[in-house]
N, C-alpha and C positions, 0 to 999 in steps of 0.2 A: 578444202578441208572443212569449210563451213557447213557443207551438207551433212557430213558425218556428225558434227556437233549438234545440228538440228535433229537428226535421227536419234542421237543418243538422248537428248532432252525429252523428246516425245516418247521414247522407249521407257525412260524412267517414270514419266507421268502415267503411262499405261500400266506399268508395274504397280504403282501406287493405287491406281483405280481398280485394278484386279484384286489387290489385297483388300481394299475397302469393300468391294462387292462381295468378296468371300466372307468378310465379317458380318455384312448385312444379309447374307444368303440371297443375293440378287442374281438369279441364274443368267438372265440376259446380259447383265453387266459383266459377269464372269466370262461369258462366251466372247463378247466383243472386246473387252479389255484384254483378255488372254490372247485372243487372236491378234490384236494390235501389238501386244508385247512381243509375241513370237515373230510376226512378220517384220516389224520395224527393227527388232533386235537382230534379226538375220541381216537386214539391209545395213545396219550399223556395222556389224562384224565384217561383212563382205566389203563395204566401202573402205573401212580402215585397212583391210588386208590388201585390197587392190591399189589404193592410193598411198598407203603408208601413214605413219604417224607424222605430225608436224615437227619440223626440225627446230630445236631451240638454238637461238643465235647468241 
């Protein structure tokens, strides 16, 4: 489950970077940040769906 947590953290950082690039009107930052957000966001969702949520004991 650690992989999904790492993917989720990187996805959140990429979302913040994309928002920051939008505020600064940085086209290259928007492209790379948005691409990272979409791809790693998809990896996060699919990892959680395939391996499930961690069980609380």
